[in-house]
C-alpha positions as CSV (number, residue, x, y, z in Angstrom):
1,M,-27.9,-31.7,-18.2
2,R,-26.6,-31.3,-22.2
3,M,-23.4,-28.5,-22.0
4,L,-24.5,-25.8,-24.7
5,N,-21.6,-24.8,-27.3
6,L,-22.1,-21.0,-27.5
7,F,-20.4,-18.8,-30.0
8,Y,-19.9,-15.0,-29.8
9,E,-17.5,-12.4,-31.1
10,E,-17.8,-8.9,-32.1
11,A,-16.9,-8.2,-36.0
12,P,-13.3,-7.4,-36.1
13,I,-12.4,-3.8,-36.8
14,T,-10.9,-3.0,-40.3
15,D,-8.8,-0.4,-41.6
16,R,-11.0,2.3,-42.8
17,W,-8.5,5.5,-44.7
18,F,-4.5,3.7,-44.3
19,P,-3.2,0.4,-43.7
20,T,-3.2,-0.3,-39.6
21,D,-5.5,3.0,-38.8
22,R,-7.8,0.3,-36.9
23,Y,-5.2,0.3,-34.4
24,S,-4.8,4.4,-33.9
25,R,-8.8,4.4,-34.1
26,R,-9.2,2.2,-31.1
27,I,-7.1,4.3,-29.1
28,A,-8.5,7.5,-30.2
29,R,-12.0,5.9,-29.1
30,R,-10.7,4.7,-25.7
31,I,-9.3,8.2,-25.3
32,L,-12.6,10.2,-26.0
33,R,-15.4,7.8,-24.8
34,G,-14.0,5.5,-22.1
35,K,-13.8,1.9,-21.5
36,A,-15.8,0.2,-24.2
37,Q,-19.7,0.1,-23.6
38,P,-21.4,-3.7,-24.5
39,G,-23.7,-2.8,-27.6
40,G,-27.0,-4.3,-28.1
41,Q,-25.8,-7.4,-29.5
42,M,-22.8,-7.8,-26.8
43,R,-25.8,-7.3,-24.2
44,V,-27.9,-10.5,-25.7
45,F,-24.7,-12.7,-25.4
46,L,-23.9,-11.5,-21.9
47,N,-27.8,-11.4,-20.3
48,L,-28.2,-15.1,-22.2
49,R,-25.1,-16.1,-20.2
50,A,-26.3,-14.4,-16.6
51,G,-29.6,-16.5,-17.3
52,L,-28.0,-19.6,-18.0
53,D,-25.8,-19.0,-15.2
54,R,-29.0,-18.4,-12.9
55,I,-30.9,-21.9,-14.3
56,K,-27.8,-23.9,-13.8
57,V,-27.3,-24.8,-17.4
58,P,-23.6,-25.4,-18.3
59,Y,-22.0,-24.3,-21.5
60,R,-19.1,-23.7,-23.1
61,V,-17.5,-20.3,-25.0
62,N,-16.0,-20.3,-28.4
63,D,-14.4,-23.9,-28.0
64,Y,-14.0,-24.0,-31.8
65,K,-11.8,-27.3,-31.3
66,F,-14.5,-29.0,-29.5
67,A,-17.0,-28.2,-32.6
68,A,-14.8,-29.2,-34.9
69,G,-14.3,-32.5,-33.2
70,N,-17.9,-33.4,-32.4
71,T,-19.5,-32.3,-35.3
72,S,-22.7,-34.0,-34.5
73,E,-23.1,-31.6,-31.4
74,V,-25.4,-28.5,-31.9
75,V,-23.5,-25.1,-32.0
76,G,-25.2,-21.9,-30.3
77,I,-23.6,-19.3,-33.0
78,I,-25.5,-16.3,-30.6
79,G,-23.6,-13.7,-33.3
80,K,-22.1,-12.1,-35.1
81,P,-23.0,-12.9,-38.5
82,H,-19.4,-12.9,-39.7
83,L,-18.7,-16.4,-37.5
84,L,-20.8,-18.2,-39.8
85,K,-17.7,-17.9,-42.1
86,K,-14.9,-18.2,-39.4
87,V,-14.5,-22.1,-39.9
88,E,-16.2,-24.6,-41.8
89,W,-18.8,-25.6,-39.7
90,Q,-19.9,-29.1,-39.9
91,N,-22.6,-28.9,-36.7
92,P,-25.9,-28.3,-36.7
93,I,-26.8,-24.4,-35.6
94,V,-28.7,-22.4,-33.7
95,F,-28.2,-19.4,-35.0
96,G,-29.0,-16.0,-33.4
97,A,-30.6,-13.8,-31.8
98,A,-27.8,-11.2,-33.0
99,V,-28.5,-12.1,-36.6
100,Y,-28.7,-10.4,-40.3
101,S,-30.7,-7.5,-40.1
102,H,-32.6,-9.2,-43.1
103,P,-32.7,-12.4,-44.7
104,S,-31.5,-10.7,-48.2
105,D,-28.1,-10.7,-46.7
106,D,-27.0,-13.9,-47.1
107,P,-29.5,-15.6,-49.4
108,D,-28.5,-19.0,-49.2
109,L,-27.8,-19.7,-45.6
110,L,-29.9,-22.0,-44.9
111,A,-28.4,-24.0,-47.9
112,R,-24.9,-23.7,-47.2
113,L,-24.7,-24.7,-43.3
114,A,-27.0,-27.0,-41.1
115,I,-29.3,-24.7,-39.7
116,R,-31.7,-25.7,-37.5
117,K,-33.0,-22.6,-36.1
118,V,-32.6,-19.0,-36.6
119,L,-33.8,-17.0,-33.5
120,V,-34.5,-13.3,-33.2
121,P,-35.4,-10.9,-31.1
122,G,-39.2,-10.4,-31.7
123,E,-42.0,-11.3,-33.4
124,W,-42.6,-8.9,-36.1
125,M,-38.9,-9.4,-37.1
126,R,-40.0,-13.2,-37.7
127,E,-42.6,-12.4,-39.5
128,M,-40.2,-10.2,-41.7
129,C,-38.1,-13.1,-41.9
130,A,-40.5,-16.2,-42.5
131,P,-41.0,-16.0,-46.2
132,A,-37.4,-16.7,-46.8
133,W,-36.8,-19.1,-43.5
134,G,-39.9,-20.4,-42.6
135,D,-40.7,-22.2,-39.5
136,T,-36.8,-22.2,-38.6
137,V,-37.2,-18.5,-37.5
138,K,-38.4,-18.2,-34.1
139,A,-38.5,-15.4,-32.0
140,C,-36.6,-15.5,-28.8
141,P,-35.8,-12.2,-26.3
142,V,-33.1,-12.1,-24.3
143,G,-33.8,-11.8,-20.4
144,I,-33.4,-8.3,-18.4
145,D,-31.4,-8.1,-15.4
146,T,-34.3,-7.7,-13.2
147,E,-32.1,-7.3,-10.0
148,R,-30.0,-4.8,-11.1
149,W,-32.5,-3.0,-13.1
150,S,-35.1,-2.8,-9.9
151,P,-37.6,-0.2,-8.4
152,A,-35.7,3.0,-6.5
153,P,-37.6,4.6,-3.4
154,T,-39.9,7.2,-5.0
155,E,-38.3,9.9,-2.6
156,S,-35.4,9.8,-4.6
157,K,-37.1,10.7,-8.0
158,D,-36.8,14.5,-9.0
159,I,-37.2,14.0,-12.4
160,D,-40.5,13.8,-13.9
161,I,-40.2,12.8,-17.5
162,L,-36.7,11.1,-18.9
163,L,-36.9,11.6,-22.5
164,Y,-35.0,8.8,-24.4
165,D,-34.5,9.8,-27.9
166,K,-33.4,6.8,-30.0
167,V,-34.4,8.7,-33.4
168,M,-32.2,7.0,-36.0
169,W,-33.1,8.3,-39.0
170,K,-34.2,11.5,-40.6
171,R,-33.1,13.6,-37.5
172,D,-33.5,16.9,-38.6
173,C,-37.1,16.0,-39.7
174,A,-38.0,14.7,-36.5
175,E,-36.0,17.4,-34.1
176,H,-38.8,19.8,-35.8
177,E,-41.6,17.8,-36.1
178,L,-41.2,15.8,-32.8
179,I,-38.5,16.8,-30.4
180,E,-39.2,19.7,-30.2
181,P,-42.8,20.1,-30.1
182,I,-42.6,17.7,-27.3
183,T,-40.3,19.3,-25.2
184,A,-42.0,22.6,-25.6
185,Q,-45.3,20.9,-24.3
186,L,-43.4,19.5,-21.8
187,Q,-41.4,22.7,-20.3
188,R,-45.2,24.5,-20.7
189,A,-46.3,22.0,-18.5
190,Q,-43.4,22.9,-15.8
191,M,-42.3,19.4,-15.5
192,T,-38.9,18.3,-15.1
193,I,-37.4,16.9,-18.1
194,V,-34.0,15.2,-18.9
195,S,-33.0,13.9,-22.2
196,L,-31.0,11.1,-23.3
197,R,-29.5,10.3,-26.6
198,Y,-29.5,6.9,-27.9
199,G,-25.2,6.2,-28.5
200,A,-23.9,9.1,-26.0
201,Y,-24.3,7.8,-22.6
202,R,-23.0,4.8,-20.6
203,E,-24.8,2.3,-19.2
204,E,-24.8,3.4,-15.6
205,D,-25.5,7.1,-16.3
206,F,-28.9,5.5,-17.6
207,H,-29.4,3.2,-14.9
208,R,-29.0,6.5,-12.4
209,L,-31.4,8.7,-14.3
210,L,-33.9,6.0,-14.3
211,T,-33.5,5.9,-10.3
212,R,-34.3,9.6,-10.3
213,S,-37.0,9.3,-12.9
214,K,-40.8,8.9,-12.1
215,M,-41.8,8.4,-15.9
216,M,-40.1,8.0,-19.6
217,I,-40.8,8.9,-23.2
218,F,-39.4,6.8,-25.3
219,L,-38.6,7.9,-29.0
220,C,-37.9,5.1,-31.9
221,E,-38.9,4.4,-34.8
222,H,-39.0,0.3,-34.3
223,E,-37.1,-1.9,-32.2
224,T,-36.6,-5.5,-32.5
225,Q,-36.6,-5.8,-28.9
226,G,-35.7,-2.8,-27.2
227,I,-33.5,-3.7,-23.9
228,A,-33.1,-0.3,-22.8
229,Y,-37.2,0.5,-22.4
230,Q,-37.4,-2.7,-21.3
231,Q,-34.7,-1.7,-18.2
232,A,-36.9,0.9,-18.0
233,L,-40.1,-0.9,-17.0
234,S,-38.1,-3.0,-14.9
235,C,-37.4,-0.1,-12.8
236,G,-40.8,0.5,-12.3
237,V,-40.7,3.6,-14.8
238,P,-43.7,3.7,-16.6
239,M,-43.5,4.9,-20.5
240,L,-45.3,7.1,-23.4
241,A,-43.9,5.3,-26.1
242,W,-44.0,6.5,-29.9
243,D,-45.3,3.8,-31.8
244,H,-46.5,4.9,-35.4
245,G,-46.0,1.5,-37.2
246,G,-45.6,1.5,-40.4
247,Y,-42.8,0.6,-42.6
248,W,-39.0,-1.1,-41.2
249,Q,-37.5,1.8,-42.5
250,D,-33.9,0.7,-42.3
251,P,-32.4,3.3,-45.3
252,S,-30.0,0.1,-46.0
253,Y,-32.9,-1.7,-47.2
254,Y,-36.1,0.6,-47.3
255,P,-37.6,1.2,-49.9
256,H,-35.5,-0.1,-52.3
257,K,-34.9,-3.4,-51.4
258,V,-37.3,-4.4,-48.7
259,K,-40.7,-3.2,-47.6
260,F,-42.0,-4.8,-44.5
261,A,-45.2,-3.5,-42.3
262,P,-46.1,-3.3,-39.5
263,V,-43.5,-2.6,-37.1
264,T,-43.3,-1.3,-33.3
265,S,-41.0,0.1,-31.2
266,V,-42.3,-1.2,-27.9
267,P,-42.5,-5.2,-29.3
268,Y,-43.0,-6.8,-25.6
269,W,-45.9,-4.8,-24.1
270,D,-49.3,-4.4,-22.3
271,D,-51.4,-1.9,-20.8
272,R,-49.5,-1.9,-17.4
273,C,-46.4,-0.5,-19.4
274,G,-47.6,2.6,-20.0
275,V,-49.4,4.1,-22.9
276,K,-48.5,4.5,-26.7
277,F,-48.9,7.4,-29.3
278,K,-48.8,7.3,-32.9
279,D,-47.9,10.9,-33.9
280,I,-47.5,14.5,-32.9
281,D,-51.0,15.3,-33.3
282,Q,-51.9,12.6,-30.8
283,F,-49.2,13.5,-28.5
284,S,-51.3,16.1,-26.1
285,G,-54.3,13.8,-25.8
286,K,-52.0,10.8,-24.9
287,L,-49.9,12.7,-22.6
288,R,-52.9,13.7,-21.0
289,E,-54.1,10.0,-20.4
290,F,-50.9,8.8,-19.7
291,L,-50.6,11.6,-16.5
292,D,-53.9,10.7,-15.0
293,R,-53.0,6.8,-14.8
294,Q,-49.9,7.6,-13.4
295,A,-51.2,9.5,-10.8
296,A,-53.9,6.9,-10.4
297,N,-51.2,4.3,-9.9
298,D,-52.5,2.3,-12.7
299,F,-49.5,1.1,-14.2
300,A,-47.2,-2.1,-13.1
301,P,-44.3,-2.0,-16.0
302,R,-42.4,-4.4,-13.5
303,E,-44.9,-7.1,-13.2
304,F,-44.8,-6.9,-17.0
305,I,-41.1,-7.7,-17.2
306,L,-41.1,-10.4,-14.3
307,E,-44.0,-12.0,-16.0
308,N,-42.4,-12.7,-19.6
309,L,-38.6,-11.4,-19.8
310,T,-36.4,-12.2,-16.6
311,L,-33.0,-13.7,-17.4
312,E,-34.2,-17.0,-16.0
313,K,-37.2,-17.5,-18.3
314,C,-35.7,-16.1,-21.6
315,A,-32.8,-18.3,-20.7
316,A,-34.9,-21.4,-20.5
317,R,-36.7,-20.5,-23.9
318,Y,-33.4,-20.4,-25.4
319,V,-32.5,-23.9,-24.1
320,D,-35.9,-25.4,-25.0
321,F,-35.0,-24.1,-29.4
322,Y,-31.4,-25.3,-28.5
323,H,-32.5,-28.8,-27.2
324,E,-35.4,-29.0,-30.5
325,A,-32.3,-28.4,-32.8
326,A,-30.6,-31.4,-31.2
327,G,-33.1,-33.6,-31.2
């Protein structure tokens, strides 16, 4: 079995206001927030390693000396992108899935380095990147730990709706036009609601709430993969998802630099996962449909995850791309 050469590092923390303030900021964050939690891109790396362990594929991690002495060996630079410039890479590279947000961030990437594959989390991002990266770019999601994220007994569920709020932009408008009307309607229906704001919780808190939740409402403009909502599906929690489509709205790019459509907030999904609504005008009707189907036991979200997004299956897909690059 070919041993994989994997590389991942978080981007270095730099000084912001004065020399060496990165150290005091790190201490302050630890005091205020506790031990650092894995971010989305770190979770990609951790779950890929877990999947490789399960399918018994060996790998090295951050062995720069080996890579420099064996330049014909493929390296898998999971991310983050600053690693592309950390050393003078002579190896063939599988880059991703913690990649740039858009090819315009590094226009000469394929000309400068021996990139054999660029892996992105999902299909709409692949389509967005394909004009610049062509057939080199592939969709390769990371797997979900279905053993940890598993269904809880029905009798433990005392929360009707877990409202997962990952609205990233135009917050004031979204609060007034989307979040508050949804919350008010659920309250009128006398449903038990717990709200969870992205970036303001620890992973174990989310896990604990999922064991208590019957259903989840997921609010996010768009996702390249959406690990959190997939963790919920793996727990057997069906979802009413806001999926308005339209343009990729990251204000660093849109509309002055990149205009790409359509995007989705649930890039891995089928009818077993739940119901989608486009805007607040659709919410009431889709909520009734969602509740009726839930009462009829018409959802099977965990089945979808087990068929498509386990640690083992996603790691095997990564290995296939890695071997293609080595071929």
